[in-house]
N, C-alpha and C positions, 0 to 999 in steps of 0.2 A: 436406794435410788442413786446415791453418789457413786457407789462401787460400780453399778451398771454403766453409769455415765463415763467413769474413768476408763473402764475396760473398752468400751466402744470407741472412745476418743483415741486411745493408744493404738487400738487395732486399725482404725481408719488411717491414722498417721503412718503406721507401719506399711499398710497396703499402698498408700500413696508414694512412699519411699521406694517401692519396687518399680515405679514407672519412670523409665528414662525417655524423655520426650523425643529424643533423636530417633529412637527405634520405631516410633509410629510412622516414620517415613517409609519403612519397609512395607507397610500395608499398601502403598501405592504401586509396588512392583517396579519402580523406576530405578532401583539401585541394584548393582551387581553384588549381591550378598545373599547367601543361602541361610534362611532362618534356622536357628538351632534351638536346643531346649531352653537356653537362657531367655530367648525372646518371649517364651510363654508367660513369664512373670510380668513382663511389661504389658502384654495384651490382656491378660487376666486382670491386672490392676486397673487398666483403663475401663474394662467392662464393669468391674466392681465399683468404680467411681460413678458410672452411669446409674447403677442400681442404687447406690447411696444417695445420689442426687434425687432420683425418683422417690425414694423413701422419705427423704427430708422434705420434699415438696408437699407431702401430705399434711404437714403441720406448719410449714413455713413458706413464705413467699419468696419468689426469685430475688426480689430486691433485698430482703433481709439477709438471705444467704450470700448475696453478692457483697454486701458490706461486711459481714462476718469474715468472709474469705479474704477480702482486702485487708481488714485489720489483722487477721492472723498471718497473712503474708508479711506485713510490716513487722510484726512482732518476731516472726521467724527470722527475717533478715537481721533484725537487731540482735537476736540471741546468737546467730551464727557469727556476727561481728564480735560479740563479747567472747565467744569461744576462740575466735582467731586471736584475740588479744591475750587470752589465758594461754593459748597454744599448748594444750595438755599433751603429755606423752602417752598416757594410758587411755585406751578406748573407753574404759568404764567411766572416766571423768566426763568426757564429752557426751556420752549417751545418757548418763544420769542427769546431766544438765538439761539436755533436750527433753527427757522424760518429765523432769520437774516443771518445765515450761508448759508441756502438754497438760499435765495434771492441774496446774494452776489455772490455765485457760478453761479447762473442762469444769473445774469447780466454780469459777466465776460465771460461766455460761449457765450452769445449772441453778446456782443460787440467786443470781441477779435477774436472769432472763427466763428461767424455768424452761429452757430448751436444750437440746443436744445437737448443735450444728456440726454433725459428723462430716458433712461434705467439706466444711472449712478446714477440718483437721486433715482430710485427705489431700486437699490443696496444699496445706502446710508441708506434708510429707513430700509432695512433688517438688516443692521449692528446695527443700534440703537436698534432695537427690540431684537436682538440676541447677543448683546455685552457680551463677556465673563467676563467683568469687572463690570457688574452692570450698572444700569441706574436710574438716579433721576426721580421720577414721571413716572415710566415706564408703569403703568397701565392706566394712565389718558386718553390716546388717543387710547388705544387698544380696538377695538370694541368687541373682543371676550369676554371680561369680563362683557359685558352687558347681556350675555346669561347665566343665572344661570342654573345649572343642576337641575334635579328633587331632591327635598328634601325628598322624600319618595321612595327610591329605593326598587325594588321588593325583598321581603324576600324569602330566600330559605327554603326548608324543610329539617331538620336534624333529625336524630334519637336521642332520649333522651329528647328532648324538653327543656323548661326552668328549669325544676326541677333539672337537672343535674348540674346546676350552683349554686344552693342553698347553698351547703356546703361552697363554697368560699365566699358567701355574709354574713355569720353569723356575722363576726367581722369587716367587711369593712365599712368605713365611719363614719360620726359623729352620735353618739347615744345620746348625751346629750345637744343638743342645747337649750338654755334658752332664746333666744332673744325675744320671744313673750311677755314675762312679763316685758320687760325692759322699763325704762322711755325714752320718745322720746325727743330729742334735735333738734329742727329745725334750720338749719344753718343760715337762714335769721334773726333769733332772736339774732344772735351773730355777725352781721356785715358781713356775707358772702352771697353775692348776685349773682344770675345768670346773665350771659351775660355782666359782667363787663370785660373790657380788662386788668385790673390790676391783678397782681399776688396775689392770696389769700392764698398761702400756709402757711404763718406764722399764719394767723388767724385760719385756719383750724387746724393746729398743736396745737395751744393753746387750741382749743375746745376739740380735742381728748384727750389731756393730762388732761384737767379739768374733762371731763366725766370719764376717767379712774381712776383718783384719788378719785372720788366719788363712786367708786364701779362698774362703767360701765353704758351702756345705748345705745340707738339707735340714731345715728346721721343721720338726715334725710335731703336729698337734694330735694327741689322742682324742677319742670320742668325747664330746661335751661342748658346752658353751663357754666362750672366753670374752670378757667384757673389757672395753677400752674407751678412752676419751670421755670419761664421766665429768671431767672438769672443763670440757669443751675447748675447741680450738687446737687440740693436739692430735697428731696423726702418726701412723706407722711409716717410717722412712726406710727405704733400701738404697744405700749409697755406695754399695760395693758390687763388683761383678761376681758371678757364679754363686748366687744366693737363690735358694728355693724355699718357698713357704708351702708346706704340704700337710694335708690332713689324713686321718684314718678313713678307710672306706669299709663298707660291708661286702658280703660275698658277691653282690651284684655290681660292685664298683661305685656305689652311691656314697657321697661324702657324709661323714658322721660328725665332723668337727665344725663348729660354727663360731666365726669371729663377729662380735657384735659392736657396732659403732654407736656409742651412747649420746653423742652430741654433734652439733654442726661444726664444720671446719671453714666456713666462709670468711673471706677477708675482702671487704668491700672498698678499701681505700684506693685500689688501683687494679684495673683489669680483673674484676671479680669473677669473670668466667674462667680464669686460671687459678681459682682458689685451690687450696690443698685438697687432696682426696684422702679417704680413710687409709688407703695404701698408696703411697706416692714414691716413685723412684727418682733418682737423679737430683735430689734437692741440693746437693753440694755443687753440682754442675750448673743448675738452672733453678734458682729458688722459685717457688710458686708466685703467681701474679706477674711473672716476667715473660716477655716474648724473646725468642732467640732467632737469629738469622742475619742476613746481610743488610746493611744500611744504605740509604741513598748516598750517592757520591757528592751531591750538592744539596744536602738536606736543608729545607727551610722549616724551621720549627713551627709546627701547627698543633692545634688542640682539636681533636675530633670526638664527636659524641653521637651515639646512635639515637634512634627514635624511642628506644627504651629509656624512659625517664628515670629509672633507677641506675642507669649507667653513669658512673662518675667521669667518664671520658678518658682519653689516652693522649699523653704528650708525645707519643712516638718514640720514646726511648726503648731500645732493645739491646739484648746481649749479643755481641758480635764475635765471630771466630777470627783467627789470625790468617791473613793472606800469606801464602808461601811461594806461589809461582803463577805464571800465566801460560796459556797454550801458545806454542810457536807456529803451529799449523792448524788449519781447520780440521774438524772431525765431523763425521756424518752419522746419521741415524743407522744403527746396527753395528757401528764400530765399537770395539772393546779396548783398543790401544790408543792412548793419547800421547802426542808429542808435546813436551813442555820445555820451557827454558832450562829448568834444573829440577831434578827430583830430590835433591838433598832436603831432608827435614819433613818430607811428606809422610803422614801417618797412615794408619789403617783406614780411617774414616775421614772423608773429605766432603766439602760442599763445593759443587761446581756452580759458578755464578755467571750469568750473562746480563749485560747492562744495556739499557736504552742509550743510544748515542746520537739521537736527533731530538729536537725540541718538540716534535709532534708525537713522539713515542713510537719509534719504529719497532721495538721489540714487543711492547705490550700489545700492539695491534696484531703483530704476527702470532703471538701466543693465543689471543682471543679469536683470531680468524676474522677480524673486522677491519674495514677501511676507515670507519669513523666511530668516534666514541660519543655516547649520549652525554648531554650537558650535565646531568645529575651524577655522573660517575666521577666524582671529584678525585678519588684516589687514583683511578686510572689516568686522569689528566695530569696528575703530578709526575707520572713516570718519566715523561720526556724532559721537562725542564729541570727536574731534580736528579735525573740519571738514575732511575731505580734499577736495582738488580732483579728484574721481574721474574727471571727464571732462576730458581735456587733449588738445586737437586742434592739431597743427602745421599751419598753413595759410598760403597765400600771398595777399597783398593785390594785387588787380588794379589798383585805382586809388583815390584819395581823391576822393570825389564833392564834398564840401564840408566845412565845419568840423565837421559833426556826422554825416556819413555816409561809410562806406567800402564798397567793392565787393570781394567775395572772388573769387578765381580759380575757385572751384567752389561749388555750392550746399551749404547746411548738410545734415548727415547726420541731425540730430535737432532737436527743438524746444529753443530756449533760453529757458526760462521765468525770469522775474525772481526767483522764489523761490530759485533757485540762485545768485544774485548773479553773473551772467556778467561776466567780467573779461578784459581784453585785455593781453597781455604782448608785448614786443618780443623777437625771437629773431634772433641773428646767425647767418648761414649762409654757407657757401661755395657757389659756383655753377659749373656747367659743368665738372665733373671727369670725365674719361673714361679707361678702361683697356681697350684693345682690341688684337686681333691678337697675343696673347701666350700663351705656355705658362708656367705657374707650377708649379714642382716643389720638393721639399724633400729633406733628408737624414733625415727621420723614418723610423724602421725599422718602424713599424706595430705596435709593442708596446702595443696598446690594450686596456684593460679599463675599462668604464664605471664611474666612481667606485670605483677599485680598492683604496683604502685601507680597512682596515688588513691584510687577510689576506695581501696579496702585496707591496704597494708602500708606501713612505713617503708622507707627506702631500705633500711637494714633488714626488715623482715622479708621484703620482696627478694632481696639478694640472697637471703638464707634459703628461701624456697627454690630459687632458680639455680643456685650454685653452692649451697651449703651442705647438702647430703650426697656426697660423691663416693663411689666405691673404689675403683682402681684407675690410676693414671700411670700408664707405661710411658715414662718420659725419659728421653735421652738413653734409650736402650736399643742395642743391636742384638738380634737373635735371642729374643725373649719369648715367653709363652704364658698364656692363661688357658688352662684346660681343666675340664670336668669341674666347673665351678657353678654354684647356684647363687644368684644375686637377688635379694629381695629388699624392697622398701628403700631404694635410693633414687633420688631425682635425676642423677647422672651416673649410670652404672659403669661405663668404660670410656676413657679417653686413651688414644694412642697419640702422643704428642712428641714431635721432633725425634722420632724413632724409625728404625727400619728393620725389616725381616722379623717382625713380631707375629706370632701365631696365636689367634684366639679361637679356641675350638671347644665343642661340647659344653656350651654355656646355656643355662636357663635363666631368664630375667623375668621376675614377676613382682607381686606385691602392689603397692600403690602406684598410681600413674604419676609421671614426672616430666622432666624437661628434655634431656637429650639421651637417647638410648645408647647408641654406639657412635663415637665420633672420632674420625681421623683428623688430625689437627696439625697446623704448622707444616713441618717437613716430614710427615709420616709417609714413608715410601716402601713399596714392596711388602706390605703387611698382608696377612691372610686371616680372614674372618670366616669360619665355616662351622656348620652344624650348630646353629644358634636358634633358640626358640624364645620368642617374646610372648609372655602371658599378660602383659600390661601395656598401656598406651603411653606414648611419649610425644610431646609436642613436636620435637625434631627427632624423628625416629632413628635414622641411620644415614650417615653421610659425613660432611665436614667442610673445612675451609682451609685456605692457605695453599702452599706449594706441596700438596699431597698428590703423589703420582704412583700409578700402577698398583694401587691396593685392590685386593680381590675379595669380594664377598660371595660366598656360595653356600647353598643349602641353608637358607634362612627362612623361618616361618614366623608369621605373626598370628597368634591364636587367641587374641582377646575375645572372651565370650560375648561381649556386648558390641553393638554396632558403633564403633568409634574408629573411623578409617585413619590410616597413617600413610606417610609419604617418604620417598627418598628425599634427602635434604642436602642442599648445597648453600653455603653461606658467604661465598665470595673471597675477598682478598685477605681477611684476617687482620693484617696490619699493613701500613702504608707501602713499604718497599716490596711487598710480596705480590702474588697473583693467585687466581682461583685454581681449584683442583682440576686435574686433567688425567686422562688415560686410565681412570679407575674402571673396574669391571664388576658387574653384578650378575651372578649366574644362579639359576634355579632358585628364585626368590618367590615366595608365596605370601599373599595377603596384603601387599602394598598397593597403593592407589596411584598417585601422581608422581612424576619426576618434578620435584618442587624447587623453586628458587626462593630464597628468603635471605634475611640478614639486613644490615644497615644499608640504606639506599646508596650512600656514598661509596660503599665497598662492593657494589655490583659492577659487572655481571657476576652471577653466583658461581659459574663454572667456566672453564676454558674448554679446549677441544679434546676430542678423542675418548669421551666416556662411553662405556659399552654396557648395554643391557642384553643379556644372553639367556634365553629360555626362562622367561618370567611369566607369572600369572598375576594379573591385577585383581583387586577386590575392593569394594566400597565405593567405586565411582558411580556417578549417575550415568545410566546407559545413554550412549551417544555423546557424552561429554568429551572434553579435551584430555590429552595424555600428559602434556607438559604444562606446568602451571607456575607462573611467576607472581608470588603473593603481592609484592610491592606495586605491581602494575595492573592489578585487578581494577576494572572500572567501578566507580561508586557513584550512585545516583540517589536522588530522593532522600528518604529518611536516613538511610545508611551513610550517605555523604555528610549530612548534617550532624549525626551522632558522632561519627568519627572525628570531625573537626572540633566538635564541642568537647569531647573527651580529651583530645590532644591539648586543647586550649586550657582547660581546667588544670591538667597536669603541668603544663608549662608555666602557667602563672603561679601555681603552688611552689614549683621548684625554684623559679627565679625570684619569688617573693615580690613581684611587681603587681600589687593589688590595686589596680586602677582600671576604670572603664575603658580608657583609651588603649591601654596595654592589652586588655582582653579582646577588644574589637580588632586590634591590629593583628594579633596572633591568629584569631579566628578567620579573618579574611585571608591571611597568608596561607593558612592550611587549606582553605577551600580552593584557592588558586592552584596550590600544589597538587591537590587531588585531581582537579580538572585537567591539568597539563600532563600529568604522568600516566594517566590511565591508558591502557592498551587493550584492544579487543582480545578476549580469551583465546580465540582461534589463531592468534598470531604469537602466542606466548612461546611457541617452539623456537622463535628467533633468539631467545636468551639462552639456548643450549647448543652452541655452535658445534658442528661436525660431530654430532652424537650418533651412535650406532645401535640399532635394535635388530637382533638376530633371533627370531622366535619369540612370539608374545601371544598370550591369550588374554584378550581384553574386550570389554563392551564399549570402550571409548571409540570415538570417531577418528580413524586414522587417515581419512581421505584428504584432510586439509593440510597434512604435513608436507612441507616443501622438501622433496627428496634430494635436492642438491645440498641441503644442510643437515637434514635428519635422514640417515641412511637406514631404510627399513627393508627387511627381508624376512621371509618365512613366517608371516602372521598366521595363526591357527584359529579356526572358528571356536568360540566359547563352548560349543556343544561337543567338541572333539574329546 
């Protein structure tokens, strides 16, 4: 009897775990998503639940099943909370724990109540799969993830063809890679061997530094797994130019060498979103957790903190380059030669800065294409009084023409008027760093909940999930590359930070779902991201923040087998003296939904002018819905409004430690007022994406409401084409 009860309980829980509630929306036919094999497990699990309920009702009343289900839900939530505190690395630990809970409940139900409430176990499985707090090893028993979607989605026919993207490609990506002629250093010749269980990070770091000090070379990993960072908080650093990390491949070119990160690298004391990555470049130039760029001329020291309550805040300190000269004459969009007061001391890489010179922010308004700034955009409002260098462009000098002229490696993106006091700064960069033909994996268990503090996780654990399992950060690199790389089980796979002309190509990203998929950050300019496939979901899928200009994304596919839509992501100013991304291009993208604005409210608007979507196909949107979506401005009413304010209040009180009724009421009322004042109708969210261009799009979103003087739309194609 007990064996029968155990087996039936485990089976019911397993079946319930296959049901992702979000996918039931697809049965309405209101979403732009073609059902695949994966959805069959959700639909069959739902039908199985109906059968189980009918079978249970033969011997039990609805009321008793309701109370059993409620009790099991509570126990399941408690058990998942316990697992989150244990935070196991091995899937066998978390799933054995869950199995023991199911068996114990099954035994108690059989012995004490002489019943088998299998419907309650089915509900328990649903909770584990759909837990709002995240779940350790959540994909390991989800059958839907065995069903890969097609890797070659049908291409649409657009007017203009590939030639229309050519002008954007002229300066994007790595043009000077020299790795072919480099000396090869085989890691096994230096005591680093595959499939050893010991941490080999120290040995690898010594080898990288040795090769770098000798002028560079290719560090080659033969087939096998290599383990690093078992003591946690340690990471691979590349602090020299002309370094290549390369793995062995099979006859089809697939990587055979895997580098495994065994522990988190999060540092939460300051700017945790800049925590070290498993492979980080440029640490000697710009240590992790530090911003780089130009500072306010009249800086007023302020402390800023986002709505993410695990954010320790920022005091506004940034690393700054050295000013070397100023422009002596204005220059205009398309110019390559600049006239300056003196070219002495100008290096190969420079930052061109333009400053606000009026108290109302003449430059930031020009950059954003706006006459007025919204009241809540406090960072933008600082630009005028504090004379922010709102336009900061990391660019390469092709040559010094004479003592008063220099030639840039690419033409100007905008006019450089003298009213903005254009200034030239030297920037030290690493060059020619490559990571290729490798698999990167980690011991992260996938227990991710976007900004999960305080309802479920501590601040430290929340920061670890958001920023602690990171793969590659190309930081302060010019003409670098990441190619033919597989990345699995990292919450943040790739950052390109304060770098230019970096190429990221032939990359597959999968494993557990996480935070930020690919992010251009700070002063990432003229970087190329192409031929990239996502097999997992990220809260902020692809985009970035800061003075990131003319980055090109092309041939990108999102192939998550379950219905979990993703968006293009813009996050605004990044840090006080900067401004939002502009001039970036997205070409031939499949599987993305909205153009999304997100980030801290004070750092909005999320993007500046001139971002381009070219030949894209949307997926996951509700048919007839909007195309541009500003998260911070979504209207909230009724229960959603109250729950949002309540959650914010609980988190704020917990963080400030002001445990009093008056403090609670004050924060709650303030949040309700803020929600009511900030909300903007969804049909007007396009206003937060100034001067955006869409050339060729297949979507079921409603395009009729877009204001064509600000959103420039041409060549839309019917979804049936």
